[in-house]
ROVOLO-269888 format. One line per 4 residues: number of its first residue (from 0); their letters; for each residue x, y, z of N, C-alpha, C. Coordinates in steps of 0.1 Angstrom, whole numbers, m for minus. Layout:
% ROVOLO-269888
NUM = A = X:Y:Z:X:Y:Z:X:Y:Z; ...
***
This chain:
% ROVOLO-269888
0 = MSLK = 933:674:1033:934:672:1019:949:675:1017; 958:665:1010:972:668:1007:972:675:994; 980:686:992:981:691:978:994:690:972; 1003:683:979:1018:682:974:1019:675:961
4 = PLIT = 1010:664:961:1010:657:947:1007:665:935; 997:674:937:991:682:927:1003:692:922; 1009:697:934:1019:709:932:1030:703:925; 1034:691:931:1047:685:924:1045:680:908
8 = ALLM = 1031:677:904:1029:674:890:1029:687:884; 1025:698:887:1024:710:881:1038:716:881; 1048:713:890:1059:719:887:1068:710:877; 1066:698:876:1070:688:865:1067:690:851
12 = LPLF = 1056:699:849:1052:699:835:1061:708:825; 1068:719:830:1079:725:823:1089:714:818; 1094:706:825:1103:695:822:1099:686:812; 1084:681:813:1078:671:805:1078:680:790
16 = MVVH = 1075:690:789:1076:700:777:1088:699:770; 1099:702:777:1111:703:774:1117:690:768; 1113:680:775:1119:667:770:1114:663:756; 1100:667:756:1093:663:741:1094:674:730
20 = AQEE = 1103:686:734:1105:695:724:1110:691:710; 1118:680:710:1126:676:698:1115:671:689; 1104:666:692:1091:661:684:1086:672:676; 1087:684:679:1079:695:674:1088:702:665
24 = KNNQ = 1081:711:655:1090:719:647:1087:734:651; 1076:737:657:1073:751:659:1072:753:672; 1083:755:678:1085:757:693:1091:771:694; 1087:777:707:1092:790:708:1095:792:722
28 = LSLY = 1106:799:726:1108:802:740:1110:820:740; 1100:824:748:1099:837:749:1102:845:763; 1110:855:764:1113:861:777:1105:874:776; 1099:877:788:1092:890:789:1098:899:800
32 = IGPA = 1101:911:797:1106:920:807:1101:935:805; 1099:939:818:1094:956:815:1088:959:828; 1081:973:829:1077:977:841:1061:974:843; 1057:976:857:1044:972:859:1037:981:870
36 = SIAR = 1025:981:872:1018:988:883:1008:981:889; 1004:983:902:996:979:909:986:987:917; 974:984:918:965:990:930:957:980:936; 958:978:948:952:968:956:946:972:968
40 = QDLI = 934:967:971:926:969:984:924:957:989; 928:953:1000:926:942:1008:919:945:1024; 906:945:1023:900:948:1037:905:942:1049; 911:930:1047:917:922:1058:926:931:1065
44 = FSPF = 936:939:1058:948:946:1064:945:961:1064; 936:967:1055:934:980:1053:923:985:1045; 917:995:1048:904:999:1040:910:1009:1027; 923:1011:1027:930:1020:1016:933:1012:1004
48 = IHQG = 934:1019:994:940:1014:982:955:1018:981; 962:1005:980:977:1009:981:981:1007:965; 990:1017:962:996:1016:949:1010:1015:948; 1016:1010:938:1030:1009:935:1032:1006:921
52 = LSPL = 1046:1009:919:1052:1007:906:1063:998:909; 1067:990:897:1078:980:896:1084:983:884; 1098:987:882:1105:991:871:1108:978:862; 1107:966:869:1111:954:861:1102:942:866
56 = VGGL = 1094:937:859:1087:923:860:1092:912:850; 1090:901:852:1095:891:843:1088:880:841; 1088:874:830:1081:861:825:1091:853:816; 1089:839:815:1095:830:807:1084:821:801
60 = KYEK = 1082:819:788:1072:812:782:1077:802:772; 1073:790:774:1078:780:764:1065:775:757; 1063:774:744:1051:771:739:1054:762:724; 1045:753:722:1044:745:712:1032:747:704
64 = NKKI = 1035:751:690:1023:752:682:1020:743:670; 1011:734:672:1006:725:662:991:723:663; 988:713:659:972:711:661:967:713:674; 976:710:683:973:713:698:983:722:702
68 = HQYV = 979:735:707:988:745:713:990:742:726; 1002:741:731:1005:740:746:1015:749:750; 1016:754:763:1026:763:767:1028:761:784; 1038:765:788:1041:766:802:1047:779:803
72 = RLDY = 1043:787:815:1047:801:816:1050:802:830; 1061:809:833:1063:814:846:1066:828:848; 1059:835:860:1059:849:858:1064:852:872; 1070:864:874:1074:870:888:1072:884:886
76 = SGFS = 1068:889:897:1066:904:898:1069:909:914; 1074:920:918:1075:925:929:1071:939:930; 1066:943:941:1061:959:941:1064:964:954; 1067:976:956:1067:984:967:1055:993:966
80 = AGLE = 1046:992:977:1033:1000:974:1030:1007:988; 1023:1014:988:1017:1024:999:1009:1034:995; 1002:1041:1005:992:1053:1001:1001:1065:998; 1013:1068:1002:1021:1078:997:1035:1076:1000
84 = TPYD = 1045:1086:998:1058:1083:1000:1059:1080:1014; 1071:1072:1018:1074:1067:1031:1073:1079:1041; 1067:1077:1053:1064:1087:1063:1074:1085:1074; 1074:1095:1082:1083:1095:1095:1073:1093:1106
88 = YIYN = 1079:1085:1117:1071:1085:1129:1082:1086:1141; 1076:1089:1154:1085:1090:1164:1084:1078:1171; 1096:1074:1177:1096:1060:1186:1107:1061:1195; 1104:1060:1208:1114:1063:1220:1124:1075:1219
92 = GGVD = 1115:1086:1214:1122:1099:1213:1128:1102:1200; 1130:1092:1193:1136:1094:1178:1127:1093:1168; 1133:1096:1155:1125:1099:1144:1128:1085:1135; 1119:1078:1132:1124:1066:1122:1113:1069:1109
96 = TAYQ = 1117:1061:1098:1110:1063:1086:1102:1048:1083; 1090:1048:1081:1083:1035:1077:1087:1032:1064; 1087:1019:1063:1090:1011:1050:1077:1012:1042; 1079:1009:1029:1067:1007:1022:1062:993:1021
100 = HSFT = 1050:990:1020:1045:976:1019:1052:967:1007; 1054:956:1008:1061:948:996:1051:937:992; 1051:935:980:1040:926:974:1050:919:964; 1050:904:967:1058:895:958:1048:883:953
104 = FVAL = 1047:883:938:1038:875:931:1047:866:923; 1043:853:922:1049:842:915:1037:833:908; 1036:831:895:1025:823:889:1034:813:880; 1029:801:880:1033:790:872:1018:787:864
108 = RYGN = 1021:784:851:1007:780:843:1012:770:831; 1001:762:832:1003:751:821:990:751:812; 990:751:800:977:751:792:977:746:779; 967:740:773:967:737:760:954:740:754
112 = GRYL = 952:740:741:940:746:733:941:741:717; 932:743:713:929:740:698:924:751:690; 927:749:678:923:760:669:907:757:665; 899:769:662:887:766:659:886:769:644
116 = GKSD = 879:761:637:877:762:624:885:752:614; 884:753:602:890:742:594:899:749:582; 899:763:585:907:770:574:923:768:576; 931:771:565:944:768:564:951:779:576
120 = HPRS = 945:790:580:950:800:589:940:804:597; 934:795:607:924:799:617:930:809:627; 920:816:629:923:829:639:920:826:653; 910:820:656:905:817:669:909:804:676
124 = MIGG = 912:807:690:918:793:697:910:793:708; 906:782:715:900:779:728:908:769:736; 909:770:748:916:760:758:912:762:772; 921:753:778:921:753:793:935:754:797
128 = AINL = 936:758:811:949:760:819:948:755:832; 960:752:838:961:748:853:970:759:858; 965:767:866:973:779:871:976:777:885; 987:781:890:993:781:904:997:797:906
132 = DVQA = 989:801:916:994:815:917:998:819:933; 1008:824:935:1013:826:950:1015:840:953; 1009:847:961:1013:859:963:1014:863:980; 1027:868:981:1030:871:996:1031:886:996
136 = MNYQ = 1024:891:1008:1025:904:1011:1030:907:1025; 1038:918:1025:1042:923:1039:1037:938:1041; 1026:941:1050:1023:954:1051:1029:958:1064; 1035:973:1062:1042:978:1071:1034:991:1076
140 = YGRS = 1033:991:1091:1027:1001:1097:1036:1008:1107; 1047:1012:1104:1056:1019:1114:1063:1007:1120; 1061:1007:1133:1068:995:1142:1063:982:1137; 1052:982:1135:1043:970:1131:1043:965:1118
144 = SYFG = 1044:953:1115:1042:948:1102:1034:934:1102; 1028:931:1092:1019:919:1091:1023:913:1078; 1023:899:1081:1023:891:1066:1011:886:1061; 1007:887:1048:996:882:1044:1000:873:1030
148 = YFST = 989:866:1026:990:856:1016:978:855:1007; 978:853:995:967:849:986:974:841:976; 966:826:975:972:816:967:960:809:959; 961:805:948:950:798:941:957:788:934
152 = IGLH = 952:775:933:956:765:922:941:763:915; 940:767:901:928:767:894:927:760:880; 916:758:878:913:753:862:907:764:857; 913:769:846:909:783:840:906:777:824
156 = AWYK = 897:787:818:892:785:804:898:800:798; 903:798:785:911:810:778:905:809:763; 905:822:757:901:823:743:913:834:737; 917:829:727:929:837:720:925:839:705
160 = YTIL = 925:852:700:922:856:687:933:865:680; 936:859:668:946:865:659:940:877:652; 945:889:657:941:901:650:946:906:637; 959:902:637:967:906:626:977:894:622
164 = DTEK = 980:889:611:989:878:607:994:881:594; 1006:885:594:1012:886:582:1025:879:580; 1034:879:571:1047:871:569:1057:876:582; 1056:888:585:1066:894:594:1059:898:608
168 = SRLT = 1046:900:609:1040:905:621:1029:898:625; 1025:897:638:1015:891:644:1010:899:656; 998:899:656:991:906:669:979:897:673; 981:895:686:968:884:692:962:892:705
172 = GRIE = 951:888:707:946:892:720:939:880:726; 940:881:741:937:868:748:930:871:759; 920:865:765:913:865:779:913:851:785; 914:852:798:914:839:807:905:842:819
176 = IPLV = 896:832:825:889:832:835:890:819:844; 887:820:854:888:807:862:874:801:862; 874:789:862:864:780:863:862:776:877; 870:768:883:870:764:898:883:766:902
180 = SWLA = 886:769:914:898:772:920:899:767:935; 913:762:939:914:760:953:922:773:959; 913:779:968:916:793:973:920:793:988; 933:799:988:937:801:1001:942:815:1006
184 = RSPY = 935:820:1016:936:836:1018:940:838:1034; 947:849:1036:951:853:1050:937:852:1059; 937:849:1072:926:847:1078:923:862:1083; 908:864:1086:904:878:1090:911:885:1100
188 = LIND = 914:876:1111:921:881:1123:937:883:1122; 940:880:1109:955:881:1104:964:870:1111; 967:872:1122:976:863:1131:969:854:1142; 958:848:1137:951:840:1145:955:826:1150
192 = DEFI = 951:818:1157:957:806:1165:961:797:1153; 953:797:1142:956:788:1131:969:792:1123; 967:803:1122:980:811:1116:993:807:1123; 993:809:1136:1006:807:1144:1010:792:1143
196 = ENTF = 1000:784:1143:1002:770:1142:1008:766:1129; 1003:774:1116:1009:769:1105:1025:774:1103; 1028:784:1111:1041:792:1108:1050:784:1120; 1044:775:1128:1054:772:1141:1066:764:1134
200 = SHNG = 1065:758:1124:1076:748:1120:1090:757:1117; 1086:771:1113:1097:779:1108:1104:772:1095; 1096:766:1089:1100:759:1076:1092:764:1065; 1097:772:1055:1089:779:1044:1082:770:1036
204 = FSTF = 1087:758:1035:1080:749:1025:1069:742:1033; 1070:738:1045:1059:733:1052:1047:743:1056; 1053:755:1057:1043:768:1061:1037:769:1048; 1041:769:1037:1034:773:1024:1022:762:1023
208 = FAFL = 1025:747:1023:1015:737:1021:1005:739:1034; 1008:743:1044:1000:744:1056:990:756:1052; 993:767:1047:987:777:1044:975:773:1034; 982:766:1022:974:760:1011:961:751:1018
212 = GDGH = 965:743:1027:956:734:1032:946:739:1039; 947:752:1043:935:759:1049:927:765:1039; 928:763:1027:919:769:1018:907:760:1015; 900:765:1005:888:758:1001:883:761:987
216 = IATW = 873:753:982:871:754:967:862:766:965; 865:773:954:858:786:951:857:786:937; 843:790:933:838:791:921:837:806:917; 833:809:905:830:824:900:822:831:909
220 = GELH = 813:825:917:803:831:926:813:840:938; 824:834:942:832:838:953:844:846:945; 851:839:936:864:845:932:863:849:916; 863:862:917:861:868:901:877:873:898
224 = RADI = 880:868:887:895:870:881:895:872:866; 902:879:860:905:879:846:918:884:842; 924:876:833:937:880:826:935:885:812; 936:896:807:935:903:793:949:906:788
228 = ELEY = 951:902:776:965:904:771:965:906:756; 975:916:752:977:919:738:990:919:737; 995:912:724:1006:908:723:1011:910:709; 1021:917:705:1024:919:691:1040:912:688
232 = QYKL = 1042:906:679:1054:901:675:1060:904:662; 1072:908:660:1077:909:647:1088:900:645; 1088:893:633:1098:882:629:1112:889:624; 1122:889:633:1134:894:627:1141:883:618
236 = SEKF = 1142:871:621:1148:861:613:1142:849:614; 1147:836:609:1139:824:610:1142:819:627; 1151:825:635:1151:820:648:1145:829:659; 1147:845:655:1143:854:665:1133:862:660
240 = SLGA = 1124:867:672:1115:876:671:1113:888:682; 1109:897:680:1108:908:690:1095:913:689; 1090:919:702:1076:924:704:1072:929:716; 1061:934:718:1056:941:732:1043:933:737
244 = AWRL = 1042:932:747:1030:927:753:1024:936:765; 1009:937:766:1005:944:776:994:936:783; 995:935:793:985:926:802:977:933:814; 966:929:816:958:935:828:955:922:835
248 = AFIH = 956:922:848:952:910:857:944:915:868; 933:911:867:922:916:878:917:905:887; 916:907:899:911:900:909:901:905:919; 891:898:922:881:902:932:878:889:940
252 = AGKP = 879:889:953:877:879:963:868:884:974; 857:877:977:847:883:985:846:876:999; 854:867:1001:854:862:1016:868:862:1020; 869:864:1034:859:867:1043:854:883:1042
256 = VDLF = 865:892:1036:861:904:1030:866:906:1018; 862:919:1013:866:923:997:880:923:996; 885:918:986:898:922:979:898:924:965; 902:937:961:903:940:948:919:942:944
260 = SYQH = 922:938:932:937:940:928:935:942:912; 944:953:909:943:955:894:958:956:892; 966:950:883:979:949:880:981:951:864; 986:961:860:991:964:846:1004:960:843
264 = SLNV = 1010:955:833:1022:953:829:1024:956:813; 1036:962:811:1039:966:797:1053:959:795; 1054:947:787:1068:941:786:1073:940:772; 1086:942:769:1095:938:759:1093:923:757
268 = MIGL = 1092:916:746:1092:903:742:1104:899:733; 1112:890:737:1122:885:729:1119:869:728; 1116:865:714:1114:851:711:1125:844:705; 1127:831:706:1137:823:701:1130:811:697
272 = KL = 1129:807:682:1125:795:679:1135:783:681; 1128:771:686:1136:760:689:1135:748:679
***
């Protein structure tokens, strides 16, 4: 099954929305920056819970607000994680210091939705989204290291509620869950024959699609995940707004063995009306 056409179409969505931006009057470009924390347990690599902090993660979101709400969002986060501070080990009579594990996450999301109700200021909104998540992990064990991956292309459903809406302030809450996903995950034997075959080209682009091609369709029974967000915006002027956003990203995948991941982020948001 070739996933390249689907990935290409998803990557073109931000360009499509920018081209049509001039047709709308209520568009906003938002930048999110701030710290984040992670606690992750992947039994493929370790029975332990690895925790880490990142001083700075970032996101960029473009959204159009009319009868149909549309958005494109790109997020990046990177973590150094481990059980404890880096430890020393002896190798060839010398003392070396082990590296921390490194996790790199990139997500691209496109979604649209509609307001519920017929009032002039409806508070509830419901919609769907196409999400591409790519997570790359490097687990360091002294002299040895192992590469791991977790990637999904999913159709998600989301609900957003406006808690507070005044002339200057706006507070919203949002939850999103997957309906069906294409799930690709590291093999249980880590570097099995198929993994080696996928990386044989030494081409990052080809290897990425080879890993994705080894995935399968996963529904809620196998892949449990939820994104919960609270976002506050304060209108500084007709053009600019400032705010804060908190987000919890939870993942549980059960096959071939359990993976649990909890990621918290607290971002400063800077908005620009277009």
